[in-house]
N, C-alpha and C positions, 0 to 999 in steps of 0.2 A: 309290527315286525312280522314278516312272512317266514314260515318254516319251509325249508327246502331239503329234499332227500336226494342223495346221490347213491345209486345202487350200482357199484362198479368194482369188479375184482382186480383190475389193473391199477396199481398205485399211481403210475405216471398219468394215466387218463383221468383218474379221480382228482389228482392234484391240479391238472390243467383246468378242469371244470371249476374247482374251488377258486383258482386264480381269476378265472373269467367272472365268477360271481362277485368276487371282491372288487374287481374293476368296474363291473356294472353298478355295484352298490355305491362306489365313489362317484361315478358319472351321473347317476340318477338321483342320489340323495335318499334312496330307499334303504331299509335295513332288513337283513336276512339272517336267520339262524339256520346254519347248514349242518346236516347230519350225514355222515358217510357210512354206508353199509358195504361189507365185502362180498356179500352174495344175497340173492333174493330170499333164501330161506330165513336168514337172519333178519332181513327187512320185514318180512310178512309175519314173523312170529309175534303174537300179541299186538298186531297192527291196530293203531288208533287213527281215526281220520283227522289228522292234525296238519297235514301238509298242503301247501298251495301248488307246488310243482315237484314232480319226481323225475329225475334223470335216470333212465333205466337202460343199462347195457343189455344187449340182446344175447350175446354169447357169454354165458357164465356157467361154472360147474354147479352140480347138484340140481339147479333149476334154471332154465333159460329165461331170458327177460320177457319173451312173448307169453309163455305160460304163466309167469309171475304176474304179468299185467292183467291177464284174465282173472286171476284170484284177487288182485287189487281192486278191479272194477266191481267185484262182488261185495266189497266192503266200502267202497268209496266211488260214488258216481260223479263227483264234482272235481276231484283233483286233476290237474293238468299233467299229462304224461308226455315226456320227450324221450324218444329212444336214441340211444347211442350205438352206432355200429360201424364196422368197416367194410360191410358187404351190402351193396345196393339192394339185392333181392330180399334181404331181411327187412330192410327199411319200409318197403311197400306194404308189408303185412301189418305195420303199426296202426294203420287206419281201421283195421278190423276191431280194435279195442278202443276206438275213439281217441287215439293219440293226437295231440296237437301238432306235433312235428317230429322230425328226426334230424340228427346231426351225424355227419360222417367224420370218422377219425382220420387224421388228427383234426380236432375241432378248432376252427379259427374264431377269433373273438367277434368279428363282424357277423358271421353266420349265427354264432351263439346269441349275440345281443338281440338280433332281429326275432329269433324264435323264442327266446326267453321272455321278451316283452309281450309277444303274442300269447304265450302260455299264462303269464300273469294276468293279462286282460281277460282271457277266457275264464280263468279261475274266479276273478272278481265278479264277473257277470253271473257265473253259476252259483257262487257262494251267497250272493245276495238273495237267491231264491232257494236256498238249501234248508233242509230239515234233517235231523238225525233220528234214526229209529233204532230200537234195541232188538236185534234179531237173536236167534239161538246161537249164531256164530259170533256174536259181538255187535258193537255199534256199526251202523251203516249210514253213510252220509249220501243223501240223494238230492237232486235238483228238482224242484217242483215244475220246472219248465219241461221236464221229461215225464212227469207223473200225470197220467190221463185221468185216473179215478181211483178211489179207495172203496173197497167192498168189505162188508162184514158178513161172515157166515159162522154161526154157532160160536161166537166169542173169538173167532179168528179173523184178523184183519189182513186183507190182501191189497198191497200197493201195486197197482197195474201201471208199470212204466212202459215206455215205447219199446224197450228191448228186454224187459225182464219182469218178473212178478216176485215181490218180496212178501213173505208170510210171517206175521208176528201175532202174539196174543195182545188183546187190548179192547178198548171200547170206542165206539165211533164218535161219541160226543166230545171226548177229549181231543181226538184228532181234528174234529170240526173246529174247535177253539183255536187250534194251532194253524190250520190251513185257511181259515176265513180271511186272514190278511192277504193271502195270495189269490183271493177271488174264488175259491172253491165253493160250490153250491150243493146243497142237499136236495136230491130229487125224490127220495123216499127214505125209509128207515134203514136201507141197506147200502146206499151209495152216496159218496161225495164226489162231485164231478168237477174237473178242471174245464172251465168254459172255453179255453183255448183249443180244446180238442173236440168240441161239439160240432158235428157236421150237419145235422138236421134234427128237427123235432116233428113227429107226426103223431097226433093224438096223444096217447099216454106212453109213447116211447121216445127215447132220445138216442141218437147215433153218436157214440163217442169212439173215435178211431174206427176200428173194425167191429166193435161190440155194440149191441143194442141193449140199452138199459130201460127199465120201466120207471115211469113217473107215477107216483101215487096220486089218485084223484084229489084227495084233500090238499096235496102240496102243489098241484099243477099251476094254479094262478099265481101263487107266491113265487114259485120257481121261475116262471116266465117273466115276472116283474123284476126279480133279482137279476135274471140274465139280461134283460133289456137295460137295466141300470149299469151292469158290468160293461156291456157293449158301448153305452154312452160314455162311461168313464174311460174305456180303452181308446175310443176315438179322440177324446180330449187329450189323452197322454201322447197320442201320435201326432197331434197338431203342432 
């Protein structure tokens, strides 16, 4: 069963979405647990990364949907966001917070079904690569597909994402145990690297995204062997 959130202050609009979800449930055979929130402040209070898809109205009192989505992304990098709006100019801004789609009011079932399916597919893809970390602000769910590397500095862990850096307290060997199944490799005592983001290796340095990290001399041969094995496995999965 997938958890779905509707953040909508207008009762008629929220009811229409709930009817569409019920119709989609009947047509697809999938099961959904739907929670409705009357505003974004209520939704974000004590937020837990439990949802697959969030339908977010853009124009709401107290906190608009776009600002709410920015806060939501800070706590949940994998949830699929679909914006609901009646103004086209607001809809285009949705992609700035990695929204999957937008729906124009009044929402037709045909448009809803297409974009809801896409949102569910994107979530399933992200969730299969997701890990949850305990930050100072609470739990945060991130996709390892967007995690370039993890760094430790004086007992502080830094998760370097393509669009953010998350800082927590922890130890690298525990993170290594968790990320090993996603292919992450240790290049020295300070870094765990996602091989998907490795651009080049020169001597004792490895280019990961825009950052240059050091490979320890004792780890270099093992690191290169593990990377070669990862590439071989990756090619096999793509065949």
